C-alpha positions as CSV (number, residue, x, y, z in Angstrom):
1,X,238.1,-75.5,156.4
2,X,236.9,-72.7,154.0
3,X,234.2,-69.6,154.8
4,X,233.3,-66.4,154.6
5,X,233.3,-64.0,157.2
6,X,229.7,-63.1,158.5
7,X,230.9,-61.3,161.6
8,X,233.8,-60.0,163.5
9,X,233.3,-58.4,167.2
10,X,235.2,-57.8,170.4
11,X,234.5,-59.2,173.7
12,X,236.1,-59.9,177.0
13,X,235.9,-62.4,179.9
14,X,235.3,-62.0,183.2
15,X,238.4,-61.6,184.2
16,X,238.5,-58.3,181.7
17,X,241.2,-60.0,179.2
18,X,240.1,-59.3,175.3
19,X,239.0,-62.2,172.2
20,X,237.6,-62.0,169.1
21,X,235.2,-64.1,168.0
22,X,234.4,-64.9,164.0
23,X,231.4,-65.9,162.7
24,X,231.9,-68.3,159.9
25,X,228.6,-70.0,158.4
26,X,226.4,-69.6,161.1
27,X,229.1,-70.8,163.9
28,X,231.1,-69.0,166.5
29,X,234.7,-69.3,166.8
30,X,236.9,-67.6,169.8
31,X,240.1,-65.7,168.6
32,X,243.0,-64.8,171.5
33,X,245.5,-63.5,169.5
34,X,244.8,-60.1,167.5
35,X,247.6,-61.3,165.1
36,X,245.0,-63.8,163.8
37,X,242.2,-61.8,162.8
38,X,244.8,-58.4,161.7
39,X,243.6,-57.6,157.9
40,X,240.6,-59.4,157.6
41,X,236.9,-58.3,157.9
42,X,233.3,-59.0,157.2
43,X,232.8,-60.8,153.8
44,X,236.5,-62.3,153.8
45,X,236.8,-65.6,152.2
46,X,239.1,-67.1,154.9
47,X,240.7,-71.0,155.3
48,X,240.9,-71.7,158.6
49,X,241.7,-74.3,161.7
50,X,240.1,-74.5,165.2
51,X,240.5,-77.0,167.5
52,X,238.1,-77.6,171.0
53,X,238.5,-75.7,173.8
54,X,236.1,-76.7,176.4
55,X,232.6,-75.6,175.2
56,X,234.3,-73.0,172.3
57,X,236.2,-73.7,169.3
58,X,239.2,-71.8,169.4
59,X,240.5,-70.8,165.8
60,X,244.2,-72.0,165.7
61,X,245.0,-70.9,162.1
62,X,243.4,-68.3,159.9
63,X,244.1,-67.0,156.5
64,X,242.7,-64.4,153.9
65,X,242.1,-66.8,150.4
66,X,242.1,-63.9,147.6
67,X,239.1,-64.4,145.2
68,X,239.6,-62.5,141.6
69,X,237.6,-59.4,142.1
70,X,235.6,-57.6,139.7
71,X,237.3,-55.0,138.1
72,X,236.6,-51.6,136.4
73,X,238.3,-50.5,133.2
74,X,240.9,-49.1,134.6
75,X,241.7,-52.2,136.8
76,X,240.9,-51.2,140.4
77,X,238.8,-53.6,141.8
78,X,234.8,-52.9,142.6
79,X,233.2,-52.3,146.0
80,X,230.1,-53.8,146.7
81,X,228.2,-50.7,146.6
82,X,229.9,-50.3,142.7
83,X,229.0,-53.9,142.4
84,X,225.2,-53.1,143.7
85,X,224.5,-50.1,141.3
86,X,225.8,-51.1,138.6
87,X,223.5,-54.2,138.8
88,X,221.0,-52.2,139.3
89,X,221.5,-49.9,136.3
90,X,221.9,-53.1,134.1
91,X,218.5,-54.5,135.6
92,X,217.2,-51.0,134.9
93,X,218.7,-51.0,131.1
94,X,217.2,-54.5,130.5
95,X,213.7,-53.5,131.0
96,X,214.1,-50.3,129.4
97,X,215.5,-52.5,126.3
98,X,213.6,-56.1,126.4
99,X,210.7,-54.8,124.1
100,X,213.4,-53.0,121.3
101,X,212.7,-54.9,118.1
102,X,216.5,-55.6,117.3
103,X,219.3,-58.2,116.8
104,X,220.2,-59.6,119.8
105,X,223.8,-58.7,119.6
106,X,222.6,-55.0,119.1
107,X,220.2,-55.2,121.4
108,X,223.1,-55.8,123.9
109,X,225.1,-53.4,122.8
110,X,222.4,-50.9,123.5
111,X,221.8,-52.3,126.8
112,X,225.6,-52.1,127.8
113,X,225.7,-48.3,126.6
114,X,222.6,-47.4,128.3
115,X,223.7,-48.7,132.0
116,X,227.1,-47.3,131.3
117,X,225.0,-43.9,131.2
118,X,222.9,-44.9,134.2
119,X,225.7,-45.6,136.4
120,X,227.7,-42.5,135.5
121,X,224.2,-40.3,136.2
122,X,224.0,-42.4,139.5
123,X,227.9,-42.2,140.7
124,X,229.2,-38.6,139.4
125,X,227.9,-35.1,140.7
126,X,225.3,-34.0,138.6
127,X,226.9,-30.9,136.8
128,X,223.5,-28.8,136.1
129,X,222.8,-29.2,140.0
130,X,226.4,-27.5,140.4
131,X,225.5,-24.1,138.0
132,X,222.4,-24.1,139.7
133,X,224.1,-23.8,143.3
134,X,226.5,-21.3,141.7
135,X,223.7,-19.0,141.1
136,X,222.0,-19.3,144.0
137,X,225.3,-18.7,146.1
């Protein structure tokens, strides 16, 4: 089976034995061997097998499926928060450029350039603020 891990949490039995619960697609699966969850995190896409164990579903095999990450200009993967910032910047730039009376290719270039400037402003320290802080000290 394939799915995305919604949640991972540790639990203990009545006899104080640790185990983990993976929530995948709204279903909970028990994991009794820590080696199965090493390297996994919430949001990871996995392929897994399970077997019924009483009223519980016990993971018998699991592996992370590598999905092609979005890459920045330097070939580094974007984090989820970076992707959100970029989408917000492009949405804002699109709203500003939408009424421009120009050809679509030029409008696209203007939109991307503006979005990159917005992203730079949002993600980098403001040099002007640094100068003002130095003056106050």
